[in-house]
KEZAPA-862731 format. One line per 5 residues: their letters; for each residue x, y, z of N, C-alpha, C. Coordinates in steps of 0.001 Angstrom, whole numbers, plus 500000, padded with zeros to 6 digits. Example, Ala and Ser with C-alpha at 12.3 -4.5 7.8 and 13.67 -1.06 7.14 Angstrom:
2
AS	513190 494310 507800 512300 495500 507800 513200 496700 507800 ~ 512850 497750 507080 513670 498940 507140 512900 500030 507870 $
***
This chain:
57
MNGNR	216930 051561 065706 216959 052271 064448 218287 052996 064254 ~ 218866 053471 065315 220139 054162 065212 221245 053224 064717 ~ 221215 051969 065117 222210 051002 064669 222152 050760 063174 ~ 220958 050748 062603 220818 050552 061161 221402 051716 060375 ~ 221224 052909 060867 221751 054086 060172 223284 054050 060170 $
TYGIR	223878 053690 061282 225331 053610 061366 225858 052561 060409 ~ 225204 051436 060317 225627 050383 059398 225563 050877 057960 ~ 224505 051591 057616 224362 052119 056260 225456 053101 055908 ~ 225829 053933 056847 226903 054903 056602 228225 054178 056406 ~ 228487 053149 057177 229742 052404 057025 229811 051703 055684 $
VEGAK	228716 051116 055241 228706 050420 053957 228935 051407 052824 ~ 228258 052550 052864 228443 053555 051823 229874 054082 051834 ~ 230422 054306 053017 231807 054775 053121 232780 053776 052536 ~ 232543 052510 052758 233418 051471 052207 233328 051442 050686 ~ 232139 051624 050142 231982 051648 048683 232770 052795 048080 $
YGVGF	232641 053987 048669 233355 055146 048141 234854 054995 048318 ~ 235285 054395 049406 236708 054191 049637 237327 053254 048624 ~ 236624 052189 048286 237112 051236 047287 237166 051899 045922 ~ 236135 052641 045567 236109 053329 044274 237212 054361 044157 ~ 237431 055129 045212 238485 056135 045198 239856 055474 045137 $
GSALA	240031 054367 045868 241307 053655 045841 241637 053122 044459 ~ 240642 052611 043774 240861 052099 042417 241207 053227 041453 ~ 240487 054333 041545 240764 055466 040666 242151 056041 040930 ~ 242519 056139 042191 243836 056648 042546 244934 055713 042051 ~ 244739 054424 042222 245730 053440 041760 245894 053502 040249 $
MSISY	244792 053642 039531 244870 053704 038071 245600 054963 037609 ~ 245332 056085 038239 246000 057321 037815 247491 057285 038146 ~ 247860 056760 039307 249277 056632 039656 249970 055677 038695 ~ 249334 054567 038406 249929 053568 037525 250131 054125 036122 ~ 249146 054816 035594 249287 055356 034237 250363 056435 034190 $
TNNHS	250450 057234 035245 251488 058263 035296 252878 057632 035334 ~ 253048 056559 036092 254354 055916 036215 254713 055060 035017 ~ 253753 054306 034468 254048 053304 033446 253622 053685 032034 ~ 252719 054636 031877 252161 055028 030573 251598 053825 029831 ~ 250888 052959 030556 250290 051759 029986 248869 051593 030522 $
ILWAI	247925 051481 029608 246535 051307 030010 246327 049930 030637 ~ 247004 048911 030121 246866 047558 030673 247310 047517 032132 ~ 248470 048102 032438 248926 048117 033828 247996 048957 034700 ~ 247453 050034 034148 246522 050861 034913 245274 050062 035286 ~ 244785 049239 034372 243617 048402 034666 243953 047373 035743 $
IHGIL	245096 046730 035606 245502 045726 036599 245658 046366 037975 ~ 246303 047519 038031 246492 048188 039314 245182 048755 039842 ~ 244255 049098 038961 242929 049533 039400 242177 048413 040087 ~ 242359 047191 039614 241725 046030 040249 242326 045818 041642 ~ 243618 046019 041771 244273 045849 043069 243953 046998 044025 $
GWLYV	243668 048164 043487 243214 049304 044279 244201 049775 045322 ~ 243751 049788 046579 244543 050333 047676 245845 049587 047886 ~ 245933 048320 047516 247199 047590 047672 248311 048254 046862 ~ 247983 048640 045636 248975 049298 044791 249306 050696 045312 ~ 248317 051420 045792 248551 052765 046329 249507 052699 047520 $
VYVAL	249287 051756 048416 250165 051613 049581 251558 051182 049138 ~ 251654 050290 048165 252952 049849 047651 253752 051032 047089 ~ 253108 051855 046299 253797 053023 045725 254213 054003 046822 ~ 253345 054172 047810 253680 055091 048911 254883 054608 049702 ~ 254997 053298 049885 256092 052753 050676 257391 052603 049868 $
FG	257278 052116 048657 258467 051739 047891 258699 052573 046639 ~ 257767 053452 046298 257878 054212 045052 258547 055484 045253 $
***
């Protein structure tokens, strides 16, 4: 039973991480580009865009 609880926590954590990554990417993109279309595209990419901006932005 303990193994099932750990799995559930990991799945929920992954869901929240993906959602937060998308929201963060969209806000960074809109701040940099002032374009809703680019914000949507970068929101789909999520954490990839956040890491790109952190490294090269």
